[in-house]
Steps between C-alpha positions, in 0.01 A plus 500: 500500500560795265510872581478806307593867608202734442576881512287813489713806588676455824314180595652174394327178613588134468212303339493133579403300191381138547184305523626318799388545853810664661382653835343265746697614806683803642832338416389475136441881517844552645657299222333711247609818669855375515517422141341819375730786374234761583298622815172466306378146411195410288357142546185374338227371730522145355854487627365488862374191669120495542546526871630869440158608418337338796559751773411259775827320427696814601750411205434825321575705806822300570626534137413873463662569837826377342471758216421776753791409732745503207355821347433330173193607307273217367224515240277194449350501158176323436122498471366512852135504402501111525569528874167536672617537874399844625803479747734449204351778302523737796858391551575572128340846529704598820818359352466713187416806710821454703719428201758275644370210301255529222237278351455619140371389172805566289870553526464848349256586778758411755776694345279813466389475865859467621613784281229731634589398862864598440401870414 
């Protein structure tokens, strides 16, 4: 797993760069938080196990709760149009409205939103 620091003004985020599935459990999320030098983390949607996007498994809630508990901001970058579940689309909408964790299309979009929320 490689990482790169991405900055825009006062927001610096750690982007996880790998094609592997890294996050299948809450412990995986904790491991990524522990290894990150920043309080903002960007992970691509293909780095999550497929069960994350099936809300009935409750894995997404368990993983995202860890980020909330440790006050680490998370952006998940991907194309969410491929997910047809109405409950998932609603969850993504509400998550983006709240801002603790974001489901965005680009890294730049995540940084821009975080920067705006800091003002």
